[in-house]
N, C-alpha and C positions, 0 to 999 in steps of 0.2 A: 221386401226387401230392405226393413228397417234393420230386419234380424241377421242381414248377412252385413249390415255398413257397422252395427256396432263392434262386431270381434274385431272388425279392419281397423277400428279406430281404437280398439283400448291394443290392438299388437300396436298400431303406428303410436302411440302415446307411449306404451311401454320403452320402444326402438329410442325415442326422442329422449326418455330420461335418462335410458343407459348411455345413450350417447351425450348427455349432459354431464354425466358423472366423469365420464372420461375427460372432460375439459377442464373437470379442479384444476386449479393450479399445483404445480409440482412444488414439490421442496425444492426451498434453495440450495443449489450445492453448497459445500463450504469452498470457506476463501481456499484461494492455491496459496498463498502466503500470511500470515501471522508477524505482527510488528510488537515487541515488547520489551521490555527492560531497556529503555532507554532515556536519555536527556539530551538537552541542550544547552553548549556554553553559552555563556554570558559574556560578552567579547570585553577587554578592559575599553576603561574609556576614551573615547575618541578612536575607535577601531570601527569600519563598518563592514567585518566579517566576522564569521562566527563557523562553528561544526555542532552537528548532531552528531549520536553515538547511539544505536539499537541493537537488538536482535533480530533476524530475519530466519522464521522457520519456515520449509515450503512444505507443501503438502501435492505438490503436482509442479510440473518442471514451470519454470516461469525464469523470465530476465527483464529485469528492469530498465527505461530508457529512459526514465527523466524522472524528476521531483521538485515539486513545489512547497513552499512555505506563504504565508502572508505576514513573516518575519523578516523574509528577504525578496530582491527585484531577481535573485537567480538563485538557484540549488543546482549543485554537482556532484556525481559520486567520484571521489576522491581517493586514490590508493597511498603508502610509503614506499618508496624503492631506496635502496643503498646506491649511491653515486662516489665510488673511493671511500673514504673516510666518514662523507656525509649522509644523511637522509633526508631526500628530496621527496616532494608530494606530485603525484602526477594525476591527472585527469583520467575516468575509467567513463567509457562511452556506454557502455551497459553492467547490467552485474547479472550472473545467471546463476542458479537454484538448480541443483536435483531435484525430484520429489525424495523427502524424509533430510534432506539438508539444511543443515542451522550454522548459517553464519553470523559475527558479529562485528559490527562497526564498533571501531574502539579506537581508544587516543593510539596514536603511534602504530596504527595499520587501516585497514581502509573503513571510511567515512562519509560524510556527508559535508561539502563545503556550504555557507551560506553565505552572500556576496550581496553587497548591499542592504545591511542590516537596519530592520525597522522593527526597534523592539515593541512591544504588546505596549499600551499607556497603562494598563493596570495587570496585576494576576501574574503569577508565580509558573506560566505554562504557554508551548507554543503547539501548533501545527507541523506536523511533517505529512507530504502525501507524496509517496513513490507509485510511478505507474509503470505499468508492463507494456509488452509489445502486445498484446491488446486490448489495449488503452483502461484494463482496469486500472482502477484508483482504490489507494490501500491508504487511508490516512490512521495518524495517531495523533494524542495529546502528550506531548512529552514537557516533563517540569524545565525551569531554566534555571541553572546554578551556575557558578564559579568556575567548578571543577569536579 
């Protein structure tokens, strides 16, 4: 009887080990969005709003629906639109990118507005976090500068 148990036990152990190997953590998928080449504008003295600029590159379809920063009470996506002879700023409810698309948030075009500016006590950098429709968070640290 012991002779029958040993091979059965060995087979069970082999099956368990094979199953455990299949439970190893998978490699993390690459981020759907890369944030790069950015900066945050220092507001003039007495102003409580600022702007942030950066380059977004999508590896997969992504729709950004919110943004936040410890530097501001509120962060919004904005664009500039022509209204007659004037350029006016308008809020965007979201920003979508197709796979492989690069979108540059830059002065005079699409950008992030930071309202209720709360500058860092020390340092020359600040964090911006973009949040997509799946609640994935993309955080980048950007330098602070006047222009």
